[in-house]
N, C-alpha and C positions, 0 to 999 in steps of 0.2 A: 504493500500500500504506500501511496505517496500523495497525500492530500494537497500538498503544495509542491508544484513541479519545480519552480524556480522563482527568483525575485529580480525585479528590474528597478533599480534606484530605491530599494526598500519597499517596493510594492509587490506583494505576493501574488503570483499567478496560480490560482487554485485549479487542480485537475478537473474537477466537476464543472466549474464555470467555463473553462477553456473548451471542454468537449461539447458543452451546450452551445457555445458560440460557433464552433466548427460545424455542428449539426445544422444550425440555422443558415449559415453561409452556404453550405452544400445544398440545402433545400432551395434557397433563393436562386442559386445558379442553375440547379436542375429544372425548376419550374420555368425560369426565364428561357432556357434553351428549348424546353418542350413546348412552350406556348408559341414559339415562332411560326410553326407550321400549322397550328390548329386554331389559334385565337388571334383576334386583333387586340393585342394588349401592348401598351408601351413599356419599354424596359424599366423606366422609372416607376411605373405603376406596380410592377412586380416587386421592386425593392420596397416601395411604400407598403405594399400588402404584407411583405415579410416582416417589416418592422412592427406593423399593427398586430400581426399574429404573434410575434415574439412577446410584445407587451401583454397581450391578452393571455397568452399561454403561461407566462411567468406569474402573473397575478392570480389566474385561476388555479394554477398548481400550488401556489403558496397558500391561498385561502383554503383549498381542500386539505392540504397538509396540516395547517393550524387547526382546522375543524376536527380532524381525526386524532390529533395529539394535543388537544386543548388542555388536558390535565397538566402537561409539562409547561405550557405557556402561561398558565395561571400563576405559577411560581417564578417563572423567568420571562416576564412580558417583553423585555427589550430584545430577546432572542427572535422575536417576530421579524425584525428587520435584517437579520443575518441570513442571506440566501446564497452567498458565494461558495458555500461548501456543502450544498445539498439542501434537504428540507423541502422538496417539491414533490407533489403527487401528480402522476401523469394523467390520471383520469380528469382531474381538475384542469390541467394544462390543455388537454384535448378539447374540453368543453369551452374553456376561456379563449383558446386560440381560434376555434371555429367561430365563436360568437363575434370576435373582433374581425375576423376575415369576412364573415357574412355581412357585417355592417359596412366594411370598407368596399366590398365588391358591389353592394347595392347602391352605395352613395356615388360610386364611379360608373354605374350602369355596366358593370362587367358580368360575364356569365359565371355566376357563383359555383354552379355544380360542375361545369367543365373544368374550372380551375381547381376545385376540390379533387377531381379525379386525377389531374396532373400532379397534384401535391401528394396524393396518397402513398405512392411508392417511396417518396422521400421522407415522409413521416416515419415510415418503418425503418428506413436507413438511418435517419437521425436518432431514433430511439436506440438503435443498436450502438451508435457512437456514444450517446450519453451514458449508456450502461458501462462503457469502458471507464468513464469518469466515476461512476458509482463504485466500481471495483477498486480504483485507485484511491478513492475517498474513504472506502470502508463502510459504505452505507448500503441499504437495500440487500442485506446479507441473508443467508439461509439459517435454518436450524442446525443444531449440532449433529454431526454424523461421523461415522468411522469408515466411510467408503474410501476407496483408494484415491479418488480425485478430490477429496475434501481439502479445503484451503483455510488458512487463517485470514479471513476476508472481512472481519468486523473490526471497526476502530475501537469498540468498547472493551474487547478482550482478545485473548490469543487462542481461543478454542478453535478446533477444526470444525468447519461448517460446510453446508452445501453452498457452492459458489453460484448462488441464484442470479448474480449479476451476469455471469457467463451464460447461464441457461437462457436468460432473457435476451442477451445479445445474439446468441445463435438462433433462437426462435424468431427474432425480429429480422434477421438476415434472410431466413427462409421466407418470411412474409414479403420482404422486399422482392425476392426472386419471383414469387408467385404473382404479385401485383404488377411487376414490370412485364411479365409475360402476358398479362391480361390488359395491358394499357391501351390496346387498340380495340377494345371490346365494342360491340354494337348494341349494348343495352342502353338504358336511359342515362342521361347525364347525372352523375352522382353515384352511379352503381359501384364504381371502384372505391370511392371513399367509404361508403357504408359497408362494403365488403371488408374493408380494412378494419372497421370498428368491430365487426363480428369476429374476424380472424384474430385480431389482437386480444379481444376479450377471452376467446377460447385459450389462446396461448398463455395469457396472464393467469387465467383460472387454474391451469395446470401447474404453473410455476409456483403459485401461492401455497400449494401443498408442502413445499420445501422451504418456504420463506418465513422469517420472523415478521410478525405484524399483529395489529389488534384483531381480536376475534369477536364475532357475534355469538357463535356457538363453538364448542370444541372442534367441530368438523367443518366449520365455515368461517372464513375470515371476512372482515369488512370489505376488503378489495374484491374478494370473490363475489360477494353480494352485489357490488357495483357492476362487476363484469356481467353478471346475469341480467341486470336491468338494462345495461347498454346494449348487450347482444340482442335481447328480445326487442328492444326499441328499434335497433337498426334493421333487424329482420322484418319488423312491421313496416318500416319505411320502404324497404326494398319491395315488399309485396305490394304496397299501395302505389308507389311510383311506377313500378313495372306494369301494373294493371292500367293505370292512367295513361302511361306512355303507349301501351299496345292499343288501347281504345282510340287514342288520337291518331295513331298510325293507320288503323283500320278505316277511320273516318276520312283521313286524307287520301288513302288509296281508293276508297269508294267514290270520292268526289272527282278524282282524276279519271276514273273509268267512265263516269257520267259525261265528263267533258269530251272524252274521245267518242 
């Protein structure tokens, strides 16, 4: 573990914060290049979108983390403002980032759902990169185990644990490969983004069995409960949007046949 990678003029560069920054830069570059051939989006609009998404994601992730760890922050309220070394919940970041991106695209009259599809693979890739930061930082670690690949991956102690940071990183890289392969889909706009929400929720649900975290029941963590809600919600949206999209397409085809 190496929470602080190096210092520049006395300013500490934290591994988690650096990986988060790298993930967003790669996402902006990726969406910018992907949008050249598919959408009429100005390069500076993609950058502005990325900035708004970053702000919304960090705020949403921090609020969600504070909400789940409120007992700690009651005793240490000033810790609320320390986010350079972790303390972010991805579910909150996903919701906050999407909300900010939705607002920006609507205000700029951009195609929200097509941009969301372009961003989906890079969300998965960015998540994998951030998990490298988690491993270096010693957060988001797993429960104690004696398996051969167990690591001392928690900042709080030196026990051998499930390296759930690596599990999440590998799982998200697989999601990136799947989403990248499906990027030219012919489904409704937004299909790839909501597919990511479903696939991520399934992946995170499985990783949570090996990860330390607040529990609702002995067999169900808080994060797993959120995964179930998000997955079901995304599946419902996929069903509804696919139905509406197919109906509109049938209506358009019928109108074209009448004109002929």
